[in-house]
C-alpha positions in Angstrom: 121.3 51.4 70.8 119.5 48.4 72.5 118.3 50.7 75.3 117.0 53.2 72.8 115.0 50.5 70.9 113.7 49.1 74.1 112.5 52.5 75.3 110.9 53.3 71.9 108.9 50.1 71.6 106.7 50.5 74.7 106.0 54.1 73.5 104.7 52.8 70.2 102.7 50.1 71.8 101.2 52.6 74.2 100.3 54.9 71.3 98.6 52.0 69.4 96.7 51.1 72.6 95.5 54.7 73.1 94.5 55.0 69.4 92.5 51.8 69.7 90.7 53.0 72.8 89.9 56.3 71.2 88.7 54.6 68.0 86.6 52.1 69.9 84.6 54.9 71.6 83.4 56.0 68.2 83.5 52.7 66.4 82.5 49.8 68.8 83.0 47.2 66.1 86.6 48.1 65.2 88.1 45.1 67.0 85.8 42.6 65.4 86.2 44.0 61.9 90.0 44.1 62.2 90.2 40.6 63.6 87.8 39.3 60.9 89.9 40.8 58.2 93.1 39.1 59.6 91.5 35.7 60.0 89.9 35.7 56.6 93.1 36.8 54.9 95.2 34.2 56.7 92.6 31.5 56.2 92.3 32.0 52.4 96.0 31.9 51.8 96.5 28.9 54.0 93.7 27.1 52.2 95.4 27.9 48.9 98.6 26.6 50.3 97.0 23.2 51.1 95.5 23.0 47.6 98.9 23.6 45.8 100.8 21.6 48.3 102.7 24.4 50.1 100.8 25.2 53.3 103.9 26.3 55.2 105.0 28.9 52.6 101.5 30.2 52.0 100.8 30.1 55.8 103.8 32.4 56.4 102.7 34.7 53.5 99.2 34.6 54.8 100.3 35.7 58.2 102.3 38.7 56.9 99.5 39.8 54.5 96.9 39.4 57.3 98.9 41.6 59.6 99.2 44.2 56.8 95.5 44.1 56.0 94.7 44.5 59.7 97.0 47.5 59.9 95.4 49.1 56.9 91.8 48.6 58.0 92.6 49.7 61.5 94.3 52.9 60.2 91.4 53.8 58.0 88.8 53.3 60.7 90.9 55.1 63.3 91.2 58.0 60.9 87.5 58.0 60.2 86.7 58.0 63.9 89.2 60.8 64.5 87.6 63.0 61.9 84.2 62.2 63.3 85.3 63.5 66.7 87.0 66.6 65.2 84.1 67.7 63.0 82.3 70.7 64.4 85.1 71.5 66.9 86.8 74.9 66.7 90.3 74.6 65.1 89.6 71.2 63.5 90.7 72.5 60.1 93.9 73.9 61.6 94.7 70.5 63.0 94.4 68.9 59.6 96.4 71.6 57.9 99.2 71.2 60.4 99.6 67.6 59.1 99.1 68.3 55.4 102.8 67.4 54.7 106.1 69.0 53.7 106.2 71.9 51.3 103.4 73.8 53.0 103.7 76.7 55.4 100.6 77.0 57.6 99.5 79.9 59.7 96.4 79.2 61.8 93.8 81.8 62.6 94.9 84.7 60.5 91.4 86.1 60.8 88.7 85.5 63.4 85.5 87.0 64.6 83.6 86.9 67.9 81.6 83.9 66.9 84.8 81.9 66.5 84.6 81.7 62.7 88.2 81.5 61.6 90.4 81.7 58.5 93.7 79.8 58.3 96.4 80.4 55.7 98.4 77.8 53.9 101.2 78.6 51.4 102.6 76.1 49.0 103.3 75.4 45.3 99.5 75.9 44.7 99.9 79.5 45.9 98.2 81.0 48.9 95.2 79.0 50.1 92.8 80.5 52.7 90.8 77.9 54.6 87.7 79.0 56.5 85.8 77.1 59.1 82.6 78.2 60.9 79.2 79.5 59.8 79.2 79.6 55.9 77.4 82.9 55.8 79.8 84.6 58.2 83.1 83.2 57.0 82.5 84.6 53.5 83.1 88.2 54.7 86.2 87.0 56.6 87.5 85.4 53.5 86.8 88.4 51.3 88.6 90.7 53.8 91.6 88.4 54.0 91.8 88.0 50.2 92.0 91.8 49.9 94.8 91.9 52.4 96.7 89.1 50.6 96.3 90.9 47.3 98.5 93.7 48.6 101.5 91.4 49.0 100.8 88.4 46.8 101.4 90.2 43.5 101.0 87.6 40.8 100.6 84.7 43.3 97.2 83.1 43.1 95.0 83.3 46.2 92.5 80.5 46.6 89.9 79.9 49.3 88.2 76.8 50.7 85.3 76.6 53.2 85.2 73.5 55.4 81.8 72.0 55.8 79.3 69.5 54.3 77.2 72.0 52.4 77.2 72.7 48.6 80.5 74.0 47.4 82.2 73.2 50.7 85.0 70.8 51.5 84.4 68.1 54.1 87.0 68.0 56.9 88.1 64.5 56.0 88.8 65.6 52.4 90.6 68.8 53.2 94.1 67.4 53.1 93.4 65.5 49.8 91.8 68.6 48.2 94.8 70.7 49.1 97.3 68.2 47.8 95.4 67.9 44.5 95.5 71.6 43.8 97.6 72.4 40.7 101.2 73.3 41.4 101.9 76.7 40.0 104.9 78.0 42.0 108.4 76.8 42.2 110.2 76.2 45.5 112.0 79.6 45.4 108.8 81.4 44.7 107.1 79.7 47.7 110.0 80.9 49.9 109.7 84.4 48.5 105.9 84.5 49.2 106.5 83.3 52.8 109.2 86.0 53.3 106.8 88.7 52.1 104.0 87.5 54.4 106.4 87.2 57.3 107.7 90.7 56.7 104.1 92.0 56.5 103.3 90.3 59.8 106.5 91.7 61.5 105.7 95.2 60.2 102.2 95.1 61.5 103.2 93.6 64.8 105.7 96.3 65.4 103.3 99.1 64.7 102.5 101.2 67.8 99.3 100.2 69.5 97.1 103.1 70.7 96.2 103.1 74.3 92.7 102.4 75.6 90.2 99.9 74.5 90.4 98.5 70.9 87.6 99.4 68.5 84.7 97.0 68.5 85.1 94.1 66.0 88.8 94.8 65.5 91.5 92.0 65.6 95.2 91.8 66.0 96.9 90.9 62.7 99.0 87.8 62.6 101.8 86.9 60.2 104.4 84.4 59.4 104.1 80.7 59.2 105.6 77.4 60.0 107.5 75.8 57.2 107.1 72.2 56.8 
């Protein structure tokens, strides 16, 4: 057990160091801000401790709260820096969806065109959610086509769509996860499983269809199905 703990700690410290280096590239003041938050938090509580006659107790409490405040501020700035680096990159929305949390089944790139506009599918208690990223004008046709395909198997399951971006009616990348989690829960767990089974069966059926020899028609794409349950 001791060896396991010893081997895990360096890994965590290395991960924190790498996260700090990545954050500092996008946020050069992250070190100063985090340190200032810790010093101010500790200093205020220590001062209160001297005033009330308990500097040791308040000093210990101040140290713990300062560490907590530093961790929270660092986490927020690291997340902001990460989203800043991801924005505009192909597959950024898929990376966010993969970490949306348990209860969601995510299938990246269920539809794509030659311009790398792409639609991802997430299935959860909110139903089927299609998430598009790319040019807003082009992804609309991709979404419409995929919604028609989903309507054949979704039956009474609602199919929603989101477009990732900073324009009107779009969802910023940094708010994608929150938006997904705030969607009303309509389905029960068993219903979600049933929907995933139908989608997986659709994907298996289409993947097992014989593929004609020769070049594929222009603009066509291979269907994908199934998902990864979280």
